[in-house]
C-alpha positions, 0 to 999 in steps of 0.5 A, a space after each residue: 472548501 475546508 471539508 474538500 481540502 480534509 478530505 484531501 489530504 487523506 487522499 493524498 497523504 494517507 491514501 485512498 485505501 486507508 479510508 475504510 477498515 475492514 471488519 474482521 471476526 475470523 479467528 485466523 486474521 493476521 494478529 498483532 504481530 508475527 513473533 517469528 524474526 525475519 532472518 535477513 538483514 534489513 536493507 537501509 531503505 532510505 534513511 540509513 542507520 544513522 537516523 533509524 532505530 535508536 537514532 532515529 529522527 523524523 525530520 532528518 528522516 523525511 527530509 531524506 525522503 523528500 530530496 530523494 523524490 524529488 530527484 526522482 524521474 516519474 518512468 511510465 514503464 511497464 512493472 516488472 512484477 516477479 513471480 509467485 512460487 508455485 509451492 503452498 508453505 504450510 507452517 508446521 503445527 506449533 510455529 509462532 506464525 501457524 495462526 496466519 495460515 498457509 503462503 506463498 513466497 514471491 521472488 522477492 522473498 515476501 509471504 503472501 497470503 491469499 486465495 489465487 482462485 479469487 486474486 490473480 498472482 499479477 494483481 497481488 504483485 502489483 500489491 507488493 510493488 506498490 507497498 514496496 515503493 514505500 520503504 525506499 521512497 521509490 517514486 517511479 515504481 509507486 507511479 506506476 502502481 496507480 492508476 492514470 486518471 487518478 494521478 492526473 486528478 490529484 496533481 491538479 488538485 494538489 497544485 491548485 489547492 496545496 501548491 505542492 504535487 504528488 511527489 510531496 504527497 507520495 514522500 509524506 506517505 513514506 514519511 508516515 510509515 517510516 515513523 511508525 517503524 523507527 526509520 528503516 524497514 522493509 516488508 515482510 509479509 502481505 494478505 490479501 482477502 475479499 472486502 465485507 459488506 460495510 454497509 447493506 444500504 450502499 455500495 462499497 465502491 461507490 463509497 470508496 470513491 465519494 471521497 475522491 469525487 467530492 474533491 475532483 469535483 466530478 463523478 469520478 467513480 463513473 469514470 474509473 468504470 469508463 476508463 477500465 475493464 474491471 474494479 475489484 474491492 479487497 481487504 489487505 495486512 501489511 507486515 513488516 520488519 524494523 531495524 531492529 529485525 523485529 517482525 510487526 503489523 504495519 497496516 491492518 484491516 484496510 480496503 483496497 480498490 484495483 482497476 484493471 486496464 489492458 491487463 494491468 492492475 492498478 490502485 488509487 492512493 
């Protein structure tokens, strides 16, 4: 039971996608920072300047997140994904972010790095919605990005073993990311690539879903295959701007899986 609880904490508080790193050796991979500053003012997602930056107070910030999330009501309406610009933008030679490669802008102003012949725009925009739900602690948006049966199974497990719900789990994830950024931040860049083969003797997806299967007490991977039309394995990077206007790497080299159901894309965790 202790092993299962440890796995559950990882899955619920940190998210399934943070269980496996994407090993990469490409010279164009996202660096540890992008020195080109984002010139827009950081919106106060949930905390505000009084508890961010030099005034960052982790306890007060987490309390404010939790109060906001607990007061929200799940909305299972279809996500409004926005759009991706048609133009591919290539940084000029000498630009400090030239090593990141070319990108396209979403209607939210986020720079998206991906191969459109491999990943549909809708998938990338779903990933954008998923991660942009964390700075403002937007639980209704988050819940619409997560695979329905995962929500059901995790809610059941958390209530039976920890006496709290997925809202609390989401709050903890929001607080953890805010901790990395000293409070308020906003997502600026998302890079998505094909996942490498982590172990030649094991299937990526079987490994990915093994933790969930153990804590749910079932073959959850088989359930997902039955409930979805396709499953897509990928690797992602996220960059964000903090309350000082500095852009930095927030999440790097992590595997993420999408299930496709009725033309919609969902993730896990």
